[in-house]
C-alpha positions in Angstrom: 22.6 15.7 -77.3 20.2 18.6 -76.4 22.4 21.1 -78.2 22.3 19.1 -81.4 18.5 18.9 -81.2 18.2 22.6 -80.6 20.6 23.3 -83.5 18.5 21.0 -85.8 15.3 22.8 -84.9 16.9 26.2 -85.4 18.3 25.1 -88.8 14.9 23.8 -89.9 13.2 27.0 -88.9 15.7 29.1 -90.8 15.2 27.1 -93.9 11.4 27.4 -93.7 11.5 31.1 -93.1 13.4 31.7 -96.2 16.0 34.0 -94.6 15.9 37.7 -93.9 14.6 38.8 -97.3 11.3 37.1 -96.7 10.9 38.7 -93.3 11.6 42.1 -94.8 9.0 41.5 -97.5 6.5 40.7 -94.9 7.4 43.7 -92.8 6.5 45.9 -95.8 3.4 44.0 -97.0 0.6 46.3 -97.8 -1.7 44.2 -100.1 -4.2 42.0 -98.2 -3.1 38.9 -100.2 0.5 39.6 -99.1 -0.5 40.1 -95.5 -2.5 36.8 -95.6 0.5 35.0 -97.1 2.9 36.4 -94.5 0.7 35.6 -91.6 0.1 32.0 -92.9 3.8 31.6 -93.4 4.5 32.7 -89.8 1.9 30.1 -88.6 3.5 27.4 -90.8 6.9 28.2 -89.3 5.5 28.0 -85.8 3.8 24.7 -86.7 7.1 23.3 -88.0 8.9 24.2 -84.8 6.0 22.6 -82.8 6.2 19.4 -84.8 9.9 19.1 -84.4 9.7 19.6 -80.6 6.8 17.3 -80.3 8.7 14.5 -82.2 11.8 15.0 -80.1 9.7 14.7 -77.0 7.9 11.6 -78.3 11.3 10.0 -78.7 12.0 10.5 -75.0 8.7 9.0 -73.7 7.6 5.4 -73.1 4.5 4.0 -74.8 2.2 5.3 -72.1 3.8 8.7 -72.2 3.6 8.9 -76.0 -0.1 8.0 -76.0 -0.8 10.6 -73.3 1.1 13.3 -75.2 -0.7 12.4 -78.5 -4.1 12.7 -76.8 -3.1 16.0 -75.2 -1.8 17.3 -78.4 -4.9 16.5 -80.4 -7.1 18.1 -77.7 -4.8 21.2 -77.7 -5.1 21.5 -81.5 -8.9 21.5 -81.3 -8.7 24.0 -78.4 -6.3 26.3 -80.4 -8.5 26.4 -83.4 -11.7 27.0 -81.4 -10.0 29.7 -79.3 -8.7 31.5 -82.4 -12.2 31.2 -84.0 -13.6 32.8 -80.9 -11.0 35.5 -80.6 -11.6 36.6 -84.2 -15.4 36.6 -84.3 -15.4 40.4 -84.5 -13.9 40.2 -88.0 -16.0 37.3 -89.4 -16.7 38.0 -93.0 -14.0 40.6 -93.2 -10.8 40.5 -95.3 -8.6 40.9 -92.2 -10.0 37.6 -90.6 -7.5 35.3 -92.3 -4.6 37.4 -91.0 -6.1 37.5 -87.5 -6.7 33.7 -87.5 -3.2 32.9 -88.7 -1.6 35.3 -86.2 -3.6 33.8 -83.3 -2.7 30.2 -84.4 0.9 31.2 -84.7 1.0 32.9 -81.3 -0.7 29.9 -79.5 1.5 27.5 -81.4 4.6 29.3 -80.3 3.5 29.2 -76.7 2.7 25.4 -77.0 6.2 24.9 -78.5 7.7 26.6 -75.5 5.6 24.3 -73.2 6.8 21.2 -75.0 10.3 22.4 -75.2 10.3 22.8 -71.4 8.9 19.3 -71.0 11.6 18.0 -73.3 14.2 19.7 -71.1 12.7 17.9 -68.2 12.9 14.6 -70.0 16.6 15.2 -70.9 17.6 15.7 -67.3 17.7 19.5 -67.1 17.4 21.0 -63.7 15.1 23.8 -65.0 11.8 21.8 -65.1 8.9 24.1 -64.7 5.4 22.8 -65.2 2.8 25.3 -66.1 
């Protein structure tokens, strides 16, 4: 069951990334608009993975657990956005700020996905439960 879920998440991510050509284009991006677009796409991919993991975890929880997770997730989103705003204050008003914001949001979202994935492993009976 867990392998099927992980495979589904991986397939969804590959489809949203657009394959290797897109990654290569982003690696070479020189124009600010291209860098903005690539950074935003990286965040969107991270957000997709987060949402898939969140939904899978929600399916494993009872009503009380789902409500608690939803509350925690809403608080986490507010924190992530405020944290990234704070981390990028130095570039406020600059053309690099959208890239820095998207990169920060992507990094924190990937870390949150790892946390939820670990919790999902705990819910599915894995012996590798580690709570941060």
